[in-house]
C-alpha atoms as an extended CHARMM CRD file, in Angstrom:
* protein
*
       185  EXT
         1         1  UNK       CA              0.0000000000        0.0000000000        0.0000000000  PROA      1               0.0000000000
         2         2  UNK       CA              1.3830000000        3.3810000000       -0.9970000000  PROA      2               0.0000000000
         3         3  UNK       CA              1.9910000000        5.7690000000        1.8640000000  PROA      3               0.0000000000
         4         4  UNK       CA              0.1350000000        8.9200000000        0.7920000000  PROA      4               0.0000000000
         5         5  UNK       CA              1.7600000000       10.8630000000        3.6280000000  PROA      5               0.0000000000
         6         6  UNK       CA              5.3790000000       10.0810000000        2.7050000000  PROA      6               0.0000000000
         7         7  UNK       CA              5.8430000000       12.7200000000       -0.0180000000  PROA      7               0.0000000000
         8         8  UNK       CA              4.1690000000       15.4070000000        2.0970000000  PROA      8               0.0000000000
         9         9  UNK       CA              6.3850000000       14.5870000000        5.0690000000  PROA      9               0.0000000000
        10        10  UNK       CA              9.5150000000       14.5590000000        2.9230000000  PROA      10              0.0000000000
        11        11  UNK       CA              8.6380000000       17.9640000000        1.4390000000  PROA      11              0.0000000000
        12        12  UNK       CA              8.0130000000       19.3980000000        4.8990000000  PROA      12              0.0000000000
        13        13  UNK       CA             11.3020000000       17.9650000000        6.1630000000  PROA      13              0.0000000000
        14        14  UNK       CA             13.2910000000       19.2060000000        3.1570000000  PROA      14              0.0000000000
        15        15  UNK       CA             14.1040000000       15.7130000000        1.8830000000  PROA      15              0.0000000000
        16        16  UNK       CA             14.0500000000       15.2290000000       -1.8880000000  PROA      16              0.0000000000
        17        17  UNK       CA             11.4780000000       12.7140000000       -3.1370000000  PROA      17              0.0000000000
        18        18  UNK       CA             14.2520000000       10.8260000000       -4.9270000000  PROA      18              0.0000000000
        19        19  UNK       CA             16.1270000000       10.2770000000       -1.6470000000  PROA      19              0.0000000000
        20        20  UNK       CA             14.9130000000        6.9540000000       -0.2360000000  PROA      20              0.0000000000
        21        21  UNK       CA             17.0770000000        6.9560000000        2.9200000000  PROA      21              0.0000000000
        22        22  UNK       CA             14.2580000000        7.7480000000        5.3570000000  PROA      22              0.0000000000
        23        23  UNK       CA             11.2750000000        6.1710000000        3.5720000000  PROA      23              0.0000000000
        24        24  UNK       CA             11.0020000000        3.1210000000        5.8250000000  PROA      24              0.0000000000
        25        25  UNK       CA             11.1570000000        5.3040000000        8.9560000000  PROA      25              0.0000000000
        26        26  UNK       CA              8.4870000000        7.6500000000        7.5910000000  PROA      26              0.0000000000
        27        27  UNK       CA              6.2990000000        4.6610000000        6.6440000000  PROA      27              0.0000000000
        28        28  UNK       CA              6.6380000000        3.1910000000       10.1510000000  PROA      28              0.0000000000
        29        29  UNK       CA              5.8280000000        6.5470000000       11.7610000000  PROA      29              0.0000000000
        30        30  UNK       CA              2.7940000000        6.9180000000        9.5010000000  PROA      30              0.0000000000
        31        31  UNK       CA              1.3940000000        3.5210000000       10.4750000000  PROA      31              0.0000000000
        32        32  UNK       CA              1.8820000000        4.3650000000       14.1480000000  PROA      32              0.0000000000
        33        33  UNK       CA              0.2620000000        7.7860000000       13.7380000000  PROA      33              0.0000000000
        34        34  UNK       CA             -2.7800000000        6.3680000000       11.9540000000  PROA      34              0.0000000000
        35        35  UNK       CA             -3.1290000000        3.6470000000       14.5980000000  PROA      35              0.0000000000
        36        36  UNK       CA             -2.9750000000        6.3040000000       17.3300000000  PROA      36              0.0000000000
        37        37  UNK       CA             -6.0650000000        8.0350000000       15.9410000000  PROA      37              0.0000000000
        38        38  UNK       CA             -8.1080000000        5.2550000000       17.5800000000  PROA      38              0.0000000000
        39        39  UNK       CA            -10.0170000000        5.5190000000       19.9150000000  PROA      39              0.0000000000
        40        40  UNK       CA            -10.2500000000        9.3080000000       19.6530000000  PROA      40              0.0000000000
        41        41  UNK       CA            -11.7210000000        9.0570000000       16.1750000000  PROA      41              0.0000000000
        42        42  UNK       CA            -13.1850000000        5.8950000000       14.7440000000  PROA      42              0.0000000000
        43        43  UNK       CA            -13.9860000000        4.7390000000       11.2380000000  PROA      43              0.0000000000
        44        44  UNK       CA            -17.6770000000        4.2160000000       10.5600000000  PROA      44              0.0000000000
        45        45  UNK       CA            -18.0130000000        0.7140000000        9.1460000000  PROA      45              0.0000000000
        46        46  UNK       CA            -20.6970000000       -0.9900000000        7.1100000000  PROA      46              0.0000000000
        47        47  UNK       CA            -22.9100000000       -3.2400000000        9.2560000000  PROA      47              0.0000000000
        48        48  UNK       CA            -21.8870000000       -6.8910000000        9.2950000000  PROA      48              0.0000000000
        49        49  UNK       CA            -24.2460000000       -9.8400000000        9.5480000000  PROA      49              0.0000000000
        50        50  UNK       CA            -23.6320000000      -12.9080000000       11.6830000000  PROA      50              0.0000000000
        51        51  UNK       CA            -25.4990000000      -16.0860000000       12.4990000000  PROA      51              0.0000000000
        52        52  UNK       CA            -25.5970000000      -16.9650000000       16.1690000000  PROA      52              0.0000000000
        53        53  UNK       CA            -25.9490000000      -20.7630000000       16.4450000000  PROA      53              0.0000000000
        54        54  UNK       CA            -28.7220000000      -22.2550000000       18.5700000000  PROA      54              0.0000000000
        55        55  UNK       CA            -28.0250000000      -22.3430000000       22.3050000000  PROA      55              0.0000000000
        56        56  UNK       CA            -25.0620000000      -19.9900000000       21.9190000000  PROA      56              0.0000000000
        57        57  UNK       CA            -24.7740000000      -16.4850000000       23.2690000000  PROA      57              0.0000000000
        58        58  UNK       CA            -21.3150000000      -15.2700000000       22.1400000000  PROA      58              0.0000000000
        59        59  UNK       CA            -20.0350000000      -13.9750000000       18.8130000000  PROA      59              0.0000000000
        60        60  UNK       CA            -16.3750000000      -13.4070000000       18.0820000000  PROA      60              0.0000000000
        61        61  UNK       CA            -15.4770000000      -10.2930000000       16.1060000000  PROA      61              0.0000000000
        62        62  UNK       CA            -11.8430000000      -11.3960000000       15.7690000000  PROA      62              0.0000000000
        63        63  UNK       CA            -12.1430000000      -11.6310000000       11.9740000000  PROA      63              0.0000000000
        64        64  UNK       CA            -14.1280000000       -8.4100000000       11.7230000000  PROA      64              0.0000000000
        65        65  UNK       CA            -12.9610000000       -4.8140000000       11.3830000000  PROA      65              0.0000000000
        66        66  UNK       CA            -15.5030000000       -3.8180000000       14.0440000000  PROA      66              0.0000000000
        67        67  UNK       CA            -13.7590000000       -2.7800000000       17.2450000000  PROA      67              0.0000000000
        68        68  UNK       CA            -16.6050000000       -0.9380000000       18.9510000000  PROA      68              0.0000000000
        69        69  UNK       CA            -20.2450000000       -2.0600000000       18.7210000000  PROA      69              0.0000000000
        70        70  UNK       CA            -22.8280000000        0.6930000000       18.4690000000  PROA      70              0.0000000000
        71        71  UNK       CA            -25.9840000000       -1.3380000000       17.8210000000  PROA      71              0.0000000000
        72        72  UNK       CA            -27.0890000000       -4.9440000000       17.4400000000  PROA      72              0.0000000000
        73        73  UNK       CA            -30.1510000000       -5.8020000000       15.3920000000  PROA      73              0.0000000000
        74        74  UNK       CA            -31.8590000000       -9.2030000000       15.5980000000  PROA      74              0.0000000000
        75        75  UNK       CA            -33.9330000000      -10.5370000000       12.7340000000  PROA      75              0.0000000000
        76        76  UNK       CA            -37.2740000000      -11.9350000000       13.8940000000  PROA      76              0.0000000000
        77        77  UNK       CA            -39.3180000000      -14.7100000000       12.2730000000  PROA      77              0.0000000000
        78        78  UNK       CA            -41.0650000000      -12.2810000000        9.8970000000  PROA      78              0.0000000000
        79        79  UNK       CA            -37.7160000000      -10.9460000000        8.6320000000  PROA      79              0.0000000000
        80        80  UNK       CA            -37.8970000000       -7.5580000000       10.3880000000  PROA      80              0.0000000000
        81        81  UNK       CA            -34.8590000000       -6.2390000000       12.2320000000  PROA      81              0.0000000000
        82        82  UNK       CA            -35.2800000000       -5.1180000000       15.8450000000  PROA      82              0.0000000000
        83        83  UNK       CA            -32.6920000000       -3.4410000000       18.0020000000  PROA      83              0.0000000000
        84        84  UNK       CA            -31.4860000000       -4.9460000000       21.2680000000  PROA      84              0.0000000000
        85        85  UNK       CA            -29.5400000000       -3.4770000000       24.1600000000  PROA      85              0.0000000000
        86        86  UNK       CA            -29.1480000000       -6.8600000000       25.8420000000  PROA      86              0.0000000000
        87        87  UNK       CA            -25.4540000000       -7.4190000000       25.1370000000  PROA      87              0.0000000000
        88        88  UNK       CA            -21.9800000000       -6.6920000000       26.4180000000  PROA      88              0.0000000000
        89        89  UNK       CA            -18.6740000000       -6.5450000000       24.6210000000  PROA      89              0.0000000000
        90        90  UNK       CA            -15.3190000000       -7.5670000000       26.0260000000  PROA      90              0.0000000000
        91        91  UNK       CA            -12.2870000000       -7.3330000000       23.7380000000  PROA      91              0.0000000000
        92        92  UNK       CA            -13.5380000000       -8.8740000000       20.4810000000  PROA      92              0.0000000000
        93        93  UNK       CA            -16.3750000000      -10.9950000000       21.9050000000  PROA      93              0.0000000000
        94        94  UNK       CA            -19.9860000000       -9.8470000000       21.9880000000  PROA      94              0.0000000000
        95        95  UNK       CA            -22.1370000000      -11.6690000000       24.5530000000  PROA      95              0.0000000000
        96        96  UNK       CA            -25.9130000000      -11.5980000000       24.3720000000  PROA      96              0.0000000000
        97        97  UNK       CA            -27.6970000000      -11.9180000000       27.7010000000  PROA      97              0.0000000000
        98        98  UNK       CA            -29.7910000000      -14.8510000000       26.5090000000  PROA      98              0.0000000000
        99        99  UNK       CA            -29.5740000000      -17.6690000000       24.0280000000  PROA      99              0.0000000000
       100       100  UNK       CA            -32.3100000000      -19.2490000000       21.9320000000  PROA      100             0.0000000000
       101       101  UNK       CA            -33.0900000000      -22.7470000000       20.8130000000  PROA      101             0.0000000000
       102       102  UNK       CA            -32.8550000000      -21.6790000000       17.1590000000  PROA      102             0.0000000000
       103       103  UNK       CA            -30.1610000000      -19.7880000000       15.2590000000  PROA      103             0.0000000000
       104       104  UNK       CA            -30.3910000000      -15.9730000000       15.2200000000  PROA      104             0.0000000000
       105       105  UNK       CA            -29.4730000000      -13.6460000000       12.3930000000  PROA      105             0.0000000000
       106       106  UNK       CA            -27.6820000000      -10.6060000000       13.7770000000  PROA      106             0.0000000000
       107       107  UNK       CA            -26.6350000000       -7.3540000000       12.1620000000  PROA      107             0.0000000000
       108       108  UNK       CA            -23.9000000000       -5.5460000000       14.0680000000  PROA      108             0.0000000000
       109       109  UNK       CA            -23.2680000000       -1.8580000000       13.5070000000  PROA      109             0.0000000000
       110       110  UNK       CA            -20.0430000000       -0.4410000000       14.7920000000  PROA      110             0.0000000000
       111       111  UNK       CA            -16.8350000000        1.3980000000       14.2090000000  PROA      111             0.0000000000
       112       112  UNK       CA            -13.1830000000        0.5170000000       13.8530000000  PROA      112             0.0000000000
       113       113  UNK       CA             -9.7270000000        1.7830000000       13.1370000000  PROA      113             0.0000000000
       114       114  UNK       CA             -8.5720000000        3.8070000000       10.1680000000  PROA      114             0.0000000000
       115       115  UNK       CA             -5.7770000000        2.6650000000        7.9030000000  PROA      115             0.0000000000
       116       116  UNK       CA             -3.4960000000        4.7540000000        5.7000000000  PROA      116             0.0000000000
       117       117  UNK       CA             -5.9290000000        4.6710000000        2.7930000000  PROA      117             0.0000000000
       118       118  UNK       CA             -9.0650000000        5.8570000000        4.5700000000  PROA      118             0.0000000000
       119       119  UNK       CA             -8.0050000000        8.6170000000        6.9780000000  PROA      119             0.0000000000
       120       120  UNK       CA            -10.5590000000       11.4270000000        6.6280000000  PROA      120             0.0000000000
       121       121  UNK       CA             -9.0850000000       14.5220000000        4.9650000000  PROA      121             0.0000000000
       122       122  UNK       CA             -9.6960000000       16.6560000000        8.0390000000  PROA      122             0.0000000000
       123       123  UNK       CA             -7.3350000000       14.4120000000       10.0440000000  PROA      123             0.0000000000
       124       124  UNK       CA             -4.5470000000       13.9810000000        7.4780000000  PROA      124             0.0000000000
       125       125  UNK       CA             -2.7290000000       17.0450000000        8.8460000000  PROA      125             0.0000000000
       126       126  UNK       CA             -2.7830000000       15.4660000000       12.3200000000  PROA      126             0.0000000000
       127       127  UNK       CA             -1.0920000000       12.3510000000       10.9490000000  PROA      127             0.0000000000
       128       128  UNK       CA              1.4640000000       14.4750000000        9.1030000000  PROA      128             0.0000000000
       129       129  UNK       CA              2.3280000000       16.4750000000       12.2490000000  PROA      129             0.0000000000
       130       130  UNK       CA              2.7470000000       13.2730000000       14.2740000000  PROA      130             0.0000000000
       131       131  UNK       CA              4.9930000000       11.7570000000       11.5880000000  PROA      131             0.0000000000
       132       132  UNK       CA              7.1940000000       14.8520000000       11.5760000000  PROA      132             0.0000000000
       133       133  UNK       CA              7.3080000000       14.8280000000       15.3790000000  PROA      133             0.0000000000
       134       134  UNK       CA              8.4880000000       11.2030000000       15.4140000000  PROA      134             0.0000000000
       135       135  UNK       CA             11.0240000000       11.9320000000       12.7030000000  PROA      135             0.0000000000
       136       136  UNK       CA             12.5740000000       14.7430000000       14.7350000000  PROA      136             0.0000000000
       137       137  UNK       CA             12.5190000000       12.5030000000       17.8210000000  PROA      137             0.0000000000
       138       138  UNK       CA             14.5170000000        9.8170000000       16.0520000000  PROA      138             0.0000000000
       139       139  UNK       CA             17.0880000000       12.4060000000       14.9700000000  PROA      139             0.0000000000
       140       140  UNK       CA             17.6580000000       13.4330000000       18.5920000000  PROA      140             0.0000000000
       141       141  UNK       CA             18.6990000000        9.9100000000       19.5480000000  PROA      141             0.0000000000
       142       142  UNK       CA             20.3780000000        8.5490000000       16.4230000000  PROA      142             0.0000000000
       143       143  UNK       CA             23.6190000000       10.2960000000       15.5150000000  PROA      143             0.0000000000
       144       144  UNK       CA             24.0170000000        8.3800000000       12.2530000000  PROA      144             0.0000000000
       145       145  UNK       CA             20.5590000000        9.3980000000       11.0020000000  PROA      145             0.0000000000
       146       146  UNK       CA             21.1330000000       12.9290000000       12.2640000000  PROA      146             0.0000000000
       147       147  UNK       CA             24.3340000000       13.1720000000       10.1980000000  PROA      147             0.0000000000
       148       148  UNK       CA             22.6590000000       11.7280000000        7.1120000000  PROA      148             0.0000000000
       149       149  UNK       CA             19.7200000000       14.1280000000        7.4860000000  PROA      149             0.0000000000
       150       150  UNK       CA             21.9500000000       17.1930000000        7.7990000000  PROA      150             0.0000000000
       151       151  UNK       CA             23.9530000000       16.0810000000        4.7440000000  PROA      151             0.0000000000
       152       152  UNK       CA             20.8600000000       15.2560000000        2.6810000000  PROA      152             0.0000000000
       153       153  UNK       CA             19.0770000000       18.5030000000        3.4420000000  PROA      153             0.0000000000
       154       154  UNK       CA             22.1330000000       20.7200000000        3.5750000000  PROA      154             0.0000000000
       155       155  UNK       CA             21.0760000000       21.8780000000        7.0130000000  PROA      155             0.0000000000
       156       156  UNK       CA             23.5770000000       23.1990000000        9.4450000000  PROA      156             0.0000000000
       157       157  UNK       CA             23.8800000000       21.7040000000       12.8760000000  PROA      157             0.0000000000
       158       158  UNK       CA             20.5300000000       21.9460000000       14.6180000000  PROA      158             0.0000000000
       159       159  UNK       CA             20.2180000000       21.6220000000       18.3820000000  PROA      159             0.0000000000
       160       160  UNK       CA             16.4920000000       22.0060000000       18.7210000000  PROA      160             0.0000000000
       161       161  UNK       CA             15.1160000000       18.7940000000       17.1800000000  PROA      161             0.0000000000
       162       162  UNK       CA             13.5490000000       17.9350000000       20.5430000000  PROA      162             0.0000000000
       163       163  UNK       CA             11.7700000000       21.3330000000       20.5350000000  PROA      163             0.0000000000
       164       164  UNK       CA             10.6130000000       20.7610000000       16.9550000000  PROA      164             0.0000000000
       165       165  UNK       CA              9.3630000000       17.3120000000       17.8860000000  PROA      165             0.0000000000
       166       166  UNK       CA              7.3670000000       18.7010000000       20.8020000000  PROA      166             0.0000000000
       167       167  UNK       CA              6.0530000000       21.5460000000       18.6560000000  PROA      167             0.0000000000
       168       168  UNK       CA              4.6690000000       19.2280000000       15.9380000000  PROA      168             0.0000000000
       169       169  UNK       CA              3.3060000000       16.7830000000       18.5040000000  PROA      169             0.0000000000
       170       170  UNK       CA              1.4460000000       19.6010000000       20.2740000000  PROA      170             0.0000000000
       171       171  UNK       CA              0.1180000000       20.9710000000       16.9820000000  PROA      171             0.0000000000
       172       172  UNK       CA             -1.1260000000       17.5420000000       15.9590000000  PROA      172             0.0000000000
       173       173  UNK       CA             -2.7610000000       16.8960000000       19.3310000000  PROA      173             0.0000000000
       174       174  UNK       CA             -4.4770000000       20.2960000000       19.3460000000  PROA      174             0.0000000000
       175       175  UNK       CA             -5.7140000000       19.8660000000       15.7820000000  PROA      175             0.0000000000
       176       176  UNK       CA             -7.0220000000       16.3970000000       16.6240000000  PROA      176             0.0000000000
       177       177  UNK       CA             -8.8490000000       17.6810000000       19.6980000000  PROA      177             0.0000000000
       178       178  UNK       CA            -10.4090000000       20.5470000000       17.7470000000  PROA      178             0.0000000000
       179       179  UNK       CA            -11.5070000000       18.4640000000       14.7840000000  PROA      179             0.0000000000
       180       180  UNK       CA            -12.7080000000       15.4890000000       16.8280000000  PROA      180             0.0000000000
       181       181  UNK       CA            -14.9390000000       17.8510000000       18.8070000000  PROA      181             0.0000000000
       182       182  UNK       CA            -16.3460000000       19.3850000000       15.6280000000  PROA      182             0.0000000000
       183       183  UNK       CA            -16.9640000000       15.9150000000       14.1660000000  PROA      183             0.0000000000
       184       184  UNK       CA            -18.7760000000       14.8460000000       17.3030000000  PROA      184             0.0000000000
       185       185  UNK       CA            -16.5060000000       12.0350000000       18.4010000000  PROA      185             0.0000000000
């Protein structure tokens, strides 16, 4: 999967697109940043249908993208879907409070995590700021990468990478808080 944030991060950091030295680091930081969006913001997922076998009361969501259940609908004998609040969720297992002697068709509505390809546009800047913050953090602790970065970008010795890291982290966190509030999450 192409990292859509890599070129933006490289431009912001002054690294030429043709220089591949830091690509794997930027890709790793991007995956971490996107993963860190959860649980603050969550991807709205299409409902998934399950069949609960007779005399069972638990459904595993281990193979599902659903991480947080919002609503469970049960199909009755006439084919209509009715909502139930009689369930709990622990980790990736949904437990209904009762079981039946016949199989039940369930529709589970919920949310999950974003991946690099489906981050909403209003949160892409947050991911970019977090990637840049992590990049500057790695430069503060890795002399070899620091030297390569200063040679690649033509930058003079910089002592404030820790300050830059904190600055971009704070900007990303503030932007996330503002936009998550506006979005209602």
